[in-house]
C-alpha positions, 0 to 999 in steps of 0.5 A: 061660738067665736071665729076660732072655734068655728075654724078649729072644729072643721080642721079637727074633723078633717084630721080625723078623716085623714087618720081614719083613711090612713088606718084603712089603707094599712088594714087593706095592705095587711089584707093583701099580703100573701099568705104563702108563695105561689107554687110553679104554674102549669105542668112539669115538662119532662125530656129524657135521654139515655142518662138524664132527665131535664124537668122544667116548669113555669115560674111562680106568679108574682116572682118577676124581678125577685130572687127566688129558689125552688126545692125539688124532691125526687121519689119513686112513688107519687106520695113521696114516702120512699127515700129520695133526693132533694135538690135546690135550684134558682131557675125554673128547671133542673137536670137530674143525671144517672147518678141519681136515676137507676135505668128503667125505674120510674120516678116522680118529682115535686117542686115548690117555691121556697119562702122569700121576704117573710112569705112562707113556701108554696105548696107542691107541684107534682110531675108525671112519671118518667124514666131513663133508658140508661147508657147503652154499650151493648151492640144489637144481637144478631140471630147467629149470636144466640143458640139454644144454651148460649149467647155471645154478648157484644159491646163497644170496647170500653175499659173498666167494665166489671161484670154482666148480670144475666137474669132469666124470666122469673128466675135468679140472677147470675153475675159473670165477672169480666176481666180487663181483657174482656172489657176492652175485647168487647164480647163474651160468650155466656153458656149453660143457659136454658133453651126457649127462655127469655133473659135480660143482660145488664152490663156494669162498671162497678155498680153503674149500668152501662148497657141492657138488652133482652133476648130469648134462647132458641129451642133445642131440637126435640121430637121423634122425627129429627133428621140431622144432616149437619154431619154429612158434608161434601154431598150436595144431593143429600137433602133432595135424596132425603126429603121424599122419604120423610115422615110427616112432621120431620125436622131436617137439620142442615149444616151452616156454610154447607150447600145443598142442591135441588137440581130436579123437581123435588116433590114433597107429600108430608109436612117438613121443617128444613132448618139450620143447626144451632151454631155460632157460625154466621154462614147460613146453609145454602139450598141452591135451586136449579129446579123447584119444589112441588107437592104430590097430587092430593097431598094434605100437608100441615106445614112447610117451614124454611128457617135460617137458610139461604135460598138461592136460584141458579137464574131467573128463568123458571126458578122458584122455591115452590112452583106448585102445579098439583091439587092439594092442601097446605096449612102453612108455608113459613119462611123464617130468618131466611135470605131468598134471592135470584128467582123468577118467583118465590111461591107460585100456585098455578094448577087449574085442576079441580080443587086447586092448591089451597093454602091457609097461610103464607108467613114471611118473617125476618127475611131479606128477599132480593132479585125477584123477577116477574112472578113476585114473592107470592103469586096465586096464578090460577083462580082454582088456587088460593092463599087465605092469609098472607103476612110479611113481617120484619122483612126487607124486599128489594129489586123485585118486579112484583111482590104479592099477586093473586087471581083469587080472593083472600081473607087477610093481607098484612105487611108489617115492619117491612122495608121495600125498595126497588119494588115493584117494577117501575113504569108498567102495570105492576103493583105492590099488591095486586088482587085485580078485582078480587076481594080481601075480606078482612082488608090489606094493611100496611103497618110500620113500613118504609117504601122506597122508589120503584125498580128502574125500568129504562129510567122509569121508577113510577109504581102502582100501589094496591089493587083489590076488589071495591069492597076491600079496605086498604089501610096504612099506619105509621108507614112512610114513603121516600121523596123518590117514591111515586105511585101513579095509580091506586095510591096507598092511603095514609102513607107519610111522606119523607122529604128526602130520597132513599139515598138520603135515608138509607146507608147504601140502598143500591147495595142492599144496606138499608140502615137508617142514617137520617136521625131526624126521620120520624120513623127511625125507631118504629118503621121499616125492617127492625134490622136497619133501625139505629 
């Protein structure tokens, strides 16, 4: 083999190797090419308000620096079989407004990365369900806006509102047109409703929802023992004259705005309900106490009910709603939607007689109680007496030296959705709940409450929390205390601190207006008396 042959052969071999390598690289590049775009990564984050939903996701992999877009589909089922809307966006997020979302309906979206540079589109990433509440022009209903067969609906005065749709639970909707004057007037009375029925009301501008609320009509009065005193006016003694002679289970109806007097001890021996008439008049009937109510010795009373009344003492000196010093039994004492003010105490059990006064339950709901002296809201003042179950719910208590006190054990105590301020008395031995060493068998619960400062006692605002027997479980949940609340002993476990004072949280606490004004407060929609929530 000559020299030329020897040189040519290696050169050809090297060229072949280079060509083979180049072919291999090309094959590898083809193998690394994407079969399709990557779909967005992670979960779809959802933030909603009244009228829109903002949905965001992490950008798809390997798209940095590229111009890409996403397709978003909106549907009301997770399989996306129902007709919906399709959107395209070149960012990793989209805001969908009420033009495409019906209030209170559940929706889902799915999103995919669109194809780019010859690479096909990605697979779908699907969200969790979401909904919007819808614009809310309706104003909250007051108790006096609803009676048994009618309701007064109120809204922010707005031009262009066209109708209200009223729907009873399980029933057929009724459309009520609105005139231009009614739209800007901000209210309409809806009549011919059914008593004791749940309704929804929806406010519209053409076909766009502008407000939604739920309410229940009150019960109509029925029964064999209805005593209607609403037609008698100018006779303050008529209630005290009537009660002692009533049959068990009687319902006494009082006129709104009228004042009735308890000027000497008023003794009852049968169960009775004292209630307000069904009327849109916002003024409650007033029972003015310059004395107290009591029970007859040996009475076995099913229930004593006070509903939609103002109960007012003439002074703090020895004035109570009920000051019971006789042995007997009461199934339930109930205060519903009442304003109770200026008493030494509200309910006091004090007899030492054999058997005492035995009460199964005391229930306080939707009440405002203020200006209560040293015997508190409920006081079992003798160990011969007992209240087994105490529940205070959806209520406000302020300017009270004591709240719950008992010298005998109970089965349960619950404070739920209450606003408590200037209670108990500061700087002394007063507790929010005081059982001393007595047990509460099923525990003491403080749920969804807001506690403000103690009642001013010569400049001292410190209070004591809850005292009960060692085996009593004391618990709280979703309950807050303001920064100026200070418990020096028997602190309530689990209370959540709010970093502002009561004056910073409430509109005018010194004047009894506990409307929550701090929109950053975590419990603004879940804690405290619901009447004060935004």
